[in-house]
C-alpha positions as CSV (number, residue, x, y, z in Angstrom):
1,M,1.0,15.5,39.2
2,N,-2.2,15.7,37.1
3,W,-3.1,13.6,34.0
4,S,-2.4,16.3,31.4
5,S,1.2,16.8,32.5
6,L,1.6,13.0,32.6
7,L,0.3,12.6,29.1
8,T,2.6,15.5,27.9
9,L,5.6,13.6,29.3
10,I,4.6,10.1,28.0
11,C,3.7,11.2,24.5
12,P,7.3,12.0,23.3
13,L,8.7,8.9,25.1
14,M,6.2,6.7,23.4
15,M,7.0,8.2,20.0
16,V,10.6,7.4,20.4
17,V,9.9,3.9,21.4
18,M,7.5,3.4,18.5
19,M,10.0,4.9,16.0
20,L,12.8,2.5,17.3
21,G,10.4,-0.4,17.0
22,M,9.5,0.5,13.5
23,K,13.1,0.8,12.5
24,G,13.9,-2.6,13.9
25,A,10.9,-4.2,12.2
26,H,11.7,-2.6,8.9
27,G,15.3,-3.8,9.0
28,H,14.1,-7.3,9.9
29,G,11.7,-7.4,7.0
30,H,14.4,-6.1,4.6
31,G,16.7,-9.0,5.5
32,K,13.9,-11.5,4.8
33,K,13.2,-10.0,1.5
34,S,16.8,-10.2,0.3
35,S,16.9,-13.9,1.1
36,H,14.4,-14.9,-1.5
37,S,15.5,-16.9,-4.6
38,H,16.0,-15.3,-8.0
39,G,12.5,-16.3,-9.2
40,V,9.3,-14.4,-8.8
41,S,7.5,-15.3,-5.6
42,S,3.9,-16.5,-5.7
43,A,2.8,-13.2,-4.0
44,D,4.4,-11.2,-6.8
45,S,2.9,-13.3,-9.5
46,G,-0.5,-13.0,-7.8
47,I,-0.1,-9.2,-7.7
48,R,0.9,-9.2,-11.4
49,L,-2.2,-11.2,-12.4
50,E,-4.4,-8.9,-10.4
51,L,-2.7,-5.9,-12.0
52,D,-3.3,-7.3,-15.5
53,E,-7.0,-7.9,-14.6
54,L,-7.3,-4.3,-13.4
55,K,-5.7,-3.0,-16.6
56,A,-8.2,-5.0,-18.7
57,Q,-11.1,-3.7,-16.6
58,N,-9.8,-0.1,-17.0
59,E,-9.6,-0.5,-20.8
60,Q,-13.2,-1.8,-20.8
61,L,-14.4,1.1,-18.7
62,K,-12.6,3.6,-21.0
63,R,-14.4,2.0,-24.0
64,E,-17.8,2.2,-22.2
65,L,-17.1,5.8,-21.2
66,D,-16.2,6.7,-24.8
67,T,-19.5,5.0,-26.0
68,L,-21.5,7.0,-23.4
69,K,-19.8,10.3,-24.4
70,A,-20.6,9.6,-28.1
71,Y,-24.2,8.8,-27.2
72,Q,-24.5,12.0,-25.2
73,K,-23.2,14.1,-28.1
74,A,-25.6,12.4,-30.5
75,E,-28.6,13.5,-28.4
């Protein structure tokens, strides 16, 4: 048996194993998530803070872009 036929046989088998592994890992993670308390976790609050900072930066960049567009039209 040559290597190409061996790889052809192994590839679908590995795909099945990987999919089953991902399904099991996903189910395990979902169970962990549902066991959290009612409050917001520290990771969620950290993400919310980062999102607020990014929104502020986005607004600042929009203002700068508008200023540059106005400057370009004036020339």
